[in-house]
C-alpha positions as CSV (number, residue, x, y, z in Angstrom):
1,M,0.0,0.0,0.0
2,N,1.3,3.4,-0.9
3,K,1.8,5.9,1.9
4,L,-0.7,8.7,2.1
5,K,1.1,12.0,1.6
6,V,0.0,14.5,4.3
7,A,1.0,18.0,5.3
8,V,0.5,19.8,8.6
9,I,-0.4,23.4,8.3
10,G,0.5,25.3,11.5
11,A,3.4,24.6,13.8
12,G,1.9,25.8,17.0
13,H,0.8,23.7,20.0
14,L,-1.6,21.4,18.2
15,G,0.4,21.4,14.9
16,R,3.4,20.0,16.8
17,I,1.3,17.2,18.3
18,H,-0.3,16.4,14.9
19,A,3.1,16.3,13.2
20,K,4.7,14.1,15.8
21,L,1.9,11.6,15.7
22,L,1.7,11.6,11.9
23,S,5.4,10.9,11.6
24,A,4.9,7.7,13.6
25,M,2.2,6.3,11.4
26,H,3.5,3.5,9.2
27,D,1.1,4.2,6.3
28,V,1.5,8.0,6.2
29,E,4.3,10.2,4.8
30,L,4.6,13.6,6.5
31,V,5.6,15.6,3.4
32,G,6.0,19.0,5.1
33,V,5.1,21.4,7.9
34,A,4.0,24.9,6.9
35,D,4.1,27.9,9.2
36,P,5.1,31.6,8.6
37,V,7.3,31.6,11.7
38,A,10.6,30.2,10.5
39,S,11.8,28.9,13.9
40,A,8.5,27.1,14.6
41,R,8.3,25.3,11.2
42,Q,12.0,24.4,11.2
43,Q,11.9,22.9,14.7
44,V,8.8,20.8,14.1
45,A,10.0,19.6,10.7
46,H,13.4,18.7,12.1
47,D,11.9,16.8,15.1
48,C,9.5,14.9,12.8
49,G,11.9,14.2,9.9
50,S,10.0,16.3,7.5
51,Q,10.5,19.5,5.4
52,P,9.6,23.1,6.5
53,F,7.6,25.4,4.3
54,A,6.9,29.1,4.8
55,E,3.7,28.9,2.6
56,H,1.0,26.3,2.8
57,R,0.4,26.8,-1.0
58,S,3.8,25.4,-1.7
59,L,2.5,22.0,-0.6
60,I,-0.4,22.0,-3.1
61,G,0.4,19.4,-5.7
62,Q,2.7,17.5,-3.3
63,V,0.1,16.1,-0.8
64,E,-3.2,14.2,-0.9
65,A,-4.3,15.5,2.6
66,A,-3.7,18.2,5.0
67,I,-4.3,18.7,8.7
68,V,-5.0,22.4,9.3
69,A,-4.1,23.7,12.8
70,V,-3.9,27.5,12.4
71,P,-5.8,30.4,14.0
72,T,-9.5,30.0,13.5
73,R,-9.8,33.2,11.4
74,L,-7.6,31.4,8.7
75,H,-9.6,28.1,8.6
76,H,-12.0,29.3,5.8
77,E,-9.3,30.6,3.5
78,I,-6.8,27.8,3.8
79,G,-9.5,25.1,3.9
80,L,-11.0,26.3,0.6
81,E,-7.6,26.4,-1.1
82,F,-7.0,22.7,-0.3
83,L,-10.6,21.4,-0.7
84,R,-11.2,23.1,-4.1
85,R,-8.2,21.1,-5.4
86,G,-9.6,17.8,-4.1
87,I,-7.1,17.7,-1.1
88,H,-8.7,16.1,1.9
89,V,-8.7,18.2,5.1
90,L,-8.8,17.6,8.8
91,M,-9.7,21.0,10.1
92,E,-9.1,21.7,13.8
93,K,-12.1,22.9,15.6
94,P,-14.1,25.0,15.2
95,L,-14.7,24.4,11.5
96,A,-14.8,28.2,10.8
97,T,-15.7,31.5,12.4
98,T,-19.2,31.8,10.8
99,G,-21.9,29.5,9.6
100,Q,-21.6,30.9,6.1
101,Q,-17.9,30.0,6.0
102,A,-18.7,26.5,7.3
103,H,-21.3,26.1,4.6
104,E,-18.7,27.0,1.9
105,L,-16.2,24.5,3.3
106,V,-18.7,21.7,3.4
107,D,-19.9,22.6,-0.1
108,A,-16.4,22.6,-1.5
109,A,-15.6,19.2,0.0
110,R,-18.9,17.8,-1.5
111,R,-18.2,19.2,-5.0
112,Q,-14.7,17.8,-5.1
113,G,-15.4,14.5,-3.4
114,A,-12.9,15.3,-0.7
115,I,-13.1,14.2,3.0
116,L,-13.6,17.1,5.4
117,Q,-13.2,16.1,9.0
118,V,-13.4,18.4,12.0
119,G,-11.1,18.1,15.0
120,H,-13.7,17.6,17.7
121,V,-11.3,15.3,19.5
122,E,-13.5,14.6,22.5
123,R,-15.5,12.3,20.3
124,F,-12.5,10.0,20.3
125,N,-11.9,10.4,24.1
126,P,-11.8,6.8,25.5
127,A,-13.8,8.0,28.5
128,L,-16.7,9.0,26.2
129,Q,-16.3,5.9,24.2
130,A,-16.7,3.8,27.3
131,A,-19.8,5.8,28.2
132,M,-21.6,5.6,24.8
133,P,-23.5,2.4,25.4
134,H,-25.1,4.0,28.5
135,L,-26.1,7.4,26.9
136,G,-29.1,6.5,24.8
137,G,-32.2,8.6,25.5
138,A,-30.4,11.5,27.2
139,R,-32.9,13.7,29.1
140,F,-30.6,16.1,30.9
141,I,-27.0,17.0,30.3
142,E,-24.7,19.1,32.3
143,A,-21.2,20.0,31.1
144,V,-18.4,22.0,32.7
145,R,-15.2,22.8,30.7
146,A,-12.8,25.2,32.4
147,G,-9.1,26.0,32.7
148,S,-6.6,28.8,33.0
149,F,-5.9,31.2,30.1
150,S,-3.6,29.5,27.6
151,F,-2.8,32.6,25.5
152,R,-3.8,30.5,22.5
153,S,-6.9,30.9,20.3
154,T,-7.1,34.6,21.3
155,D,-8.9,35.4,18.0
156,I,-12.0,33.7,19.3
157,G,-13.9,33.5,22.6
158,V,-14.5,30.6,25.0
159,V,-17.6,29.5,23.1
160,L,-15.7,28.6,20.0
161,D,-12.5,27.7,21.9
162,L,-13.9,25.4,24.6
163,M,-17.7,25.1,24.7
164,I,-17.7,24.0,21.1
165,H,-16.4,20.6,22.2
166,D,-19.4,20.0,24.5
167,L,-21.8,21.3,21.9
168,D,-20.6,18.7,19.4
169,V,-20.9,15.9,22.0
170,V,-24.4,17.0,23.0
171,L,-25.6,17.2,19.4
172,S,-24.2,13.7,18.8
173,L,-26.2,12.4,21.8
174,V,-29.5,14.2,21.5
175,R,-30.2,14.1,17.7
176,S,-33.3,16.3,18.0
177,P,-33.9,19.8,16.6
178,L,-32.9,22.6,18.9
179,K,-36.0,24.5,20.2
180,S,-34.5,27.3,22.2
181,T,-31.3,28.7,23.6
182,S,-30.4,31.2,26.4
183,A,-26.9,32.3,27.2
184,L,-24.7,34.9,28.8
185,G,-21.0,35.6,28.8
186,L,-18.4,37.9,30.1
187,S,-15.0,39.1,28.7
188,V,-12.1,39.3,31.2
189,L,-8.9,39.6,29.2
190,G,-9.9,41.0,25.8
191,R,-12.8,41.6,23.4
192,H,-14.1,38.1,23.3
193,E,-16.0,36.3,26.1
194,D,-13.8,34.3,28.5
195,V,-16.7,32.9,30.5
196,A,-20.0,31.6,29.1
197,H,-23.1,29.7,30.3
198,A,-25.7,28.3,27.9
199,R,-29.0,26.4,28.3
200,L,-30.2,24.4,25.3
201,E,-33.8,23.0,25.0
202,F,-34.5,20.4,22.4
203,E,-37.8,19.4,20.8
204,N,-37.7,16.0,22.4
205,G,-37.6,17.5,25.8
206,C,-33.9,17.1,26.5
207,V,-32.2,20.0,28.3
208,A,-28.5,20.7,28.3
209,N,-26.7,23.2,30.6
210,L,-23.2,24.1,29.5
211,S,-20.5,26.2,31.3
212,A,-17.1,27.1,29.9
213,S,-14.4,29.3,31.3
214,R,-10.8,29.9,30.2
215,V,-10.0,32.1,33.3
216,S,-10.7,29.5,35.9
217,P,-8.2,28.5,38.7
218,T,-9.5,25.0,38.5
219,A,-9.2,22.8,35.4
220,R,-12.3,20.7,34.7
221,R,-13.6,18.8,31.6
222,E,-16.7,16.9,32.8
223,M,-20.1,15.9,31.6
224,Q,-23.0,14.3,33.4
225,V,-25.9,12.7,31.5
226,W,-29.2,11.6,32.9
227,T,-31.2,9.1,30.8
228,D,-34.4,7.1,31.3
229,F,-32.4,4.3,32.7
230,G,-29.7,5.9,34.9
231,F,-27.0,8.4,35.2
232,C,-23.5,8.6,33.7
233,A,-20.5,10.8,34.6
234,V,-17.7,11.4,32.2
235,D,-14.4,13.0,33.2
236,F,-12.7,13.8,29.9
237,A,-9.5,15.0,31.5
238,A,-8.9,12.1,33.9
239,R,-10.4,9.7,31.4
240,K,-12.8,8.1,33.9
241,T,-16.4,7.1,33.5
242,S,-18.9,5.8,36.0
243,V,-22.6,4.9,35.8
244,V,-25.4,4.7,38.3
245,R,-27.9,2.1,37.6
246,P,-31.3,2.5,39.5
247,S,-32.9,-0.7,40.6
248,E,-36.1,-2.0,39.0
249,A,-38.0,-0.9,42.1
250,L,-36.8,2.7,41.6
251,L,-37.5,2.7,37.9
252,C,-41.0,1.4,38.4
253,G,-41.7,3.9,41.2
254,E,-42.3,1.2,43.8
255,L,-40.3,3.0,46.5
256,D,-41.9,6.0,48.2
257,V,-39.9,7.3,51.2
258,E,-42.8,9.3,52.5
259,T,-44.8,6.2,53.2
260,L,-42.0,4.1,54.8
261,S,-41.8,3.4,58.5
262,P,-38.8,4.7,60.4
263,E,-37.3,1.1,60.4
264,A,-37.8,0.8,56.6
265,K,-36.2,4.2,56.0
266,T,-33.2,3.2,58.0
267,K,-32.9,0.0,56.0
268,L,-33.3,1.8,52.7
269,Q,-30.7,4.4,53.7
270,Q,-28.2,1.6,54.4
271,N,-29.0,-0.3,51.2
272,L,-29.5,2.6,48.8
273,P,-25.9,2.6,47.3
274,T,-25.7,-1.2,47.1
275,E,-29.1,-2.2,46.0
276,H,-30.9,0.7,44.4
277,L,-28.4,3.3,43.2
278,R,-25.3,1.2,42.4
279,L,-22.3,3.2,41.3
280,E,-20.2,1.3,38.7
281,P,-16.9,2.6,37.4
282,L,-16.4,1.5,33.8
283,V,-13.3,0.2,32.2
284,V,-11.7,2.9,30.1
285,E,-9.2,1.9,27.4
286,E,-5.8,3.6,27.4
287,R,-5.7,5.3,24.0
288,N,-4.4,8.5,22.4
289,A,-7.5,10.4,21.2
290,I,-5.6,12.6,18.6
291,A,-3.9,9.5,17.2
292,D,-7.3,7.8,16.9
293,E,-8.7,10.9,15.2
294,Q,-5.9,10.9,12.7
295,S,-6.4,7.2,12.0
296,D,-10.1,7.8,11.4
297,F,-9.1,10.5,8.9
298,V,-6.7,8.3,7.0
299,H,-9.1,5.4,7.0
300,S,-11.9,7.6,5.7
301,I,-9.7,8.8,2.8
302,R,-8.7,5.2,1.9
303,S,-12.2,3.8,2.1
304,Q,-14.1,6.9,1.0
305,R,-16.4,6.8,3.9
306,A,-17.5,9.7,6.1
307,P,-15.3,10.3,9.2
308,R,-16.8,10.1,12.7
309,V,-17.0,13.9,12.8
310,D,-17.6,15.2,9.3
311,G,-18.0,18.7,8.0
312,E,-21.8,18.6,8.4
313,Q,-21.4,17.9,12.1
314,G,-18.8,20.6,12.5
315,R,-21.2,23.0,10.8
316,A,-24.1,22.0,13.1
317,A,-22.0,22.6,16.2
318,L,-21.0,26.0,14.8
319,A,-24.6,26.9,14.1
320,V,-25.5,26.4,17.7
321,A,-22.5,28.3,18.8
322,E,-23.6,31.2,16.7
323,R,-27.0,31.2,18.4
324,I,-25.3,31.2,21.8
325,L,-23.0,34.1,20.8
326,E,-26.0,36.1,19.6
327,Q,-27.6,35.6,23.0
328,I,-24.4,36.6,24.8
329,A,-24.1,39.8,22.6
330,T,-27.6,40.9,23.4
331,H,-27.8,39.9,27.1
332,R,-28.9,42.8,29.3
333,W,-27.2,42.6,32.6
334,H,-29.6,44.9,34.4
335,G,-32.7,44.0,32.4
336,R,-32.9,47.5,30.9
337,S,-32.4,48.7,27.4
338,D,-30.2,51.6,28.7
339,G,-28.0,49.2,30.9
340,P,-24.8,47.4,30.0
341,T,-25.2,44.7,27.2
342,G,-23.0,42.0,26.0
343,P,-19.8,40.3,27.2
344,Q,-17.9,43.5,27.8
345,A,-20.4,44.9,30.2
346,R,-19.0,46.6,33.2
347,P,-20.6,48.5,36.0
348,A,-19.9,52.2,35.6
349,W,-17.9,53.9,38.4
350,P,-20.0,56.8,39.9
351,I,-16.7,58.7,40.7
352,L,-13.4,58.4,39.0
353,R,-10.8,56.7,41.3
354,G,-7.5,58.3,41.8
355,P,-4.4,58.1,43.9
356,H,-5.8,60.6,46.4
357,W,-8.2,57.8,47.6
358,Q,-5.2,56.3,49.3
359,Q,-4.5,59.4,51.3
360,Q,-6.0,60.2,54.7
361,F,-8.9,62.6,54.5
362,D,-8.1,66.1,55.6
363,P,-11.2,68.3,56.2
364,T,-9.1,71.5,55.9
365,L,-8.3,70.6,52.3
366,H,-11.9,69.9,51.3
367,R,-13.7,72.8,53.1
368,R,-16.0,74.6,50.7
369,E,-15.4,78.3,50.6
370,A,-18.4,80.6,51.3
371,G,-19.3,82.5,48.3
């Protein structure tokens, strides 16, 4: 079998990881690494036994596929240049910055018969894979994704940077039209929101509450899913998954604590975690999610089948993200049309602060002269 000729576009944090993993794949040839920063491309190419390129266009005609890991604002332009020439693309998330851009990328891939995969890597997280058999019929989903500011992806806010992962997972689980959204967000370090909270309601009755922060002192990547048959907790970071399986008596509504005698309540309390709400840790396989994502990309190209997370799914997640961003932009913090609106809302200071506030008050300096 001939090796698939692949390029990595972008030699930043994720580009380095992609290049390193690709260079270890037996059926792939890493032709080159492109980045406008000379030191970055040269270092990554040297470490991976490949060639550095200042321009991604220099690789057109030399490769069959490209993994694009550049700032989000460049996804649309670079993606179209490859896809319109029939070059398969694995685009890091989010697919683009707008729904229209995402539509153009999906359309270009369809017209040229090219594979377009989106780097929603949590779909390959072994903790989620272990949980999947237990997540059918989701009724309520709660997700928290938080961490400290990485100083990467500063061209987008936390919704497209972090929350987009959970949006993609939720849409893959619920598979029902979205009925309504509500959201708010706050910027801390720049023009874009750094903290965001969203509530999604689907036509099948499922509700999802999502929280994301990139200015949090505590790192968390967790999701909890309640279904008709139990509860599942997924820790994406620690790669741990556990399920709670209610007993038949609980599922059938046979236990009513209000009608139990004191003795029966005591017995139920003792037996609840072992007989009625059993917590079971699941076996989570040790796997590299990005390596599995790349393998899925390569296999999709060779077999001409859709990847696990194709362009359509990336576009769907972006469409929901746009609705959330619209809600954030129009959120009225004080409930009034003349009050602060949007992620950069700040309470106005009634008096300008100054260094004199630190001085001890001297009434002789502030006495009003009679006029």
